[in-house]
C-alpha positions in Angstrom: -18.3 -13.7 -11.4 -14.7 -13.8 -11.3 -12.7 -12.3 -8.4 -9.0 -12.1 -7.5 -8.1 -12.5 -3.7 -4.8 -10.7 -3.1 -3.0 -11.6 0.1 -0.8 -8.7 1.3 1.7 -9.5 3.8 5.3 -8.4 5.4 7.0 -11.4 6.9 10.6 -11.2 7.8 12.2 -13.2 6.7 10.1 -13.6 3.6 8.5 -17.3 3.1 5.5 -19.2 2.5 3.0 -19.6 4.0 3.5 -16.0 4.9 1.4 -16.3 8.1 4.0 -18.8 9.5 6.7 -15.8 9.5 4.4 -13.3 11.2 4.6 -12.4 14.8 0.8 -12.0 15.1 0.5 -15.5 13.9 3.2 -16.9 15.8 1.8 -15.7 19.1 -1.2 -17.7 18.5 -1.6 -21.0 20.5 -0.4 -24.1 18.4 -3.8 -25.5 18.4 -5.4 -22.3 16.9 -2.7 -22.1 14.2 -3.3 -25.8 13.3 -7.0 -25.3 13.2 -6.6 -22.2 11.0 -4.4 -24.2 8.5 -6.9 -27.0 8.5 -9.8 -24.7 8.0 -8.1 -22.9 5.0 -7.0 -26.3 3.5 -10.8 -27.4 3.8 -12.0 -24.4 2.2 -9.6 -24.8 -0.7 -10.7 -28.4 -1.3 -14.4 -27.3 -1.2 -13.7 -24.5 -3.7 -11.9 -26.8 -5.9 -14.7 -29.4 -5.7 -17.5 -26.6 -6.7 -15.3 -25.1 -9.6 -14.8 -21.9 -7.7 -11.0 -22.2 -7.5 -9.3 -21.2 -10.7 -5.7 -20.9 -9.4 -3.5 -19.2 -7.1 0.3 -18.7 -6.7 2.5 -17.5 -3.8 4.9 -14.9 -4.9 8.8 -14.6 -4.3 10.6 -12.0 -2.0 9.6 -8.6 -3.0 13.2 -7.6 -2.6 13.8 -9.7 -6.0 11.2 -7.8 -7.8 11.6 -5.0 -10.4 9.5 -2.0 -10.8 8.9 -0.5 -14.2 7.7 3.2 -14.4 7.3 5.7 -17.3 9.8 8.5 -16.8 10.8 11.2 -19.4 9.0 9.4 -22.0 10.4 6.1 -21.5 10.2 3.0 -19.2 12.6 2.9 -16.4 13.1 0.1 -13.9 14.3 0.0 -10.4 14.7 -2.9 -7.9 11.7 -3.8 -5.5 10.4 -4.0 -3.0 7.3 -2.1 -4.0 6.7 1.7 -3.4 6.5 2.9 0.0 4.5 0.2 1.6 5.3 -2.2 4.4 3.0 -4.7 3.3 3.8 -6.5 -0.1 1.8 -8.8 -2.4 2.5 -12.2 -1.2 0.1 -14.2 -3.3 -3.3 -14.5 -4.9 -6.1 -16.8 -5.6 -8.5 -16.5 -8.7 -12.0 -17.4 -8.1 -15.2 -17.7 -10.0 -18.2 -17.5 -8.0 -22.0 -17.0 -8.4 -22.4 -13.7 -6.4 -20.6 -11.0 -4.8 -21.6 -12.1 -1.4 -20.0 -15.6 -1.9 -16.8 -13.8 -3.1 -16.9 -11.7 0.2 -17.5 -14.7 2.5 -14.5 -16.5 0.7 -12.3 -13.8 1.1 -13.0 -13.2 4.6 -11.9 -16.8 5.5 -8.4 -15.9 3.9 -7.7 -13.0 6.3 -5.1 -14.0 9.0 -3.2 -12.3 11.8 -0.8 -9.8 10.3 -2.1 -9.9 6.8 -4.5 -7.8 4.6 -6.7 -9.6 2.2 -8.0 -7.5 -0.9 -11.0 -8.8 -2.9 -11.2 -7.3 -6.3 -13.5 -8.0 -9.3 -11.6 -9.0 -12.5 -12.1 -6.7 -15.3 -14.0 -8.2 -18.4 -13.2 -7.0 -22.0 -15.5 -3.9 -22.2 -16.8 -4.3 -18.6 -16.4 -2.5 -15.3 -15.3 -5.5 -13.4 -18.4 -5.8 -11.2 -20.9 -7.3 -13.6 
């Protein structure tokens, strides 16, 4: 089962890892931040060993994005960031796991202070994304 883990964040200034730039994360004791970072690195290593991690990327500053919409019968573009949201898509990880419960277990470990993590099934051609 393939899923995408979407990391939503709003650091000011924009940078990666996004948590390093969030007040909620910065307020944690240094030892706790170091443990959280080590736990995530360990999880990524384990996922890679088990073939669950298919890839992932950090995304650039949303202010550098372009939005495309359909208006008056044709596509139009405008500068980002995204529409009416304080949180922006900061990055993603593509995973392939044996069950939805495993995907949920992994996604919960990606959640950090000041960020929102979204777990979404990947659509298969002709499928509904949760097969």
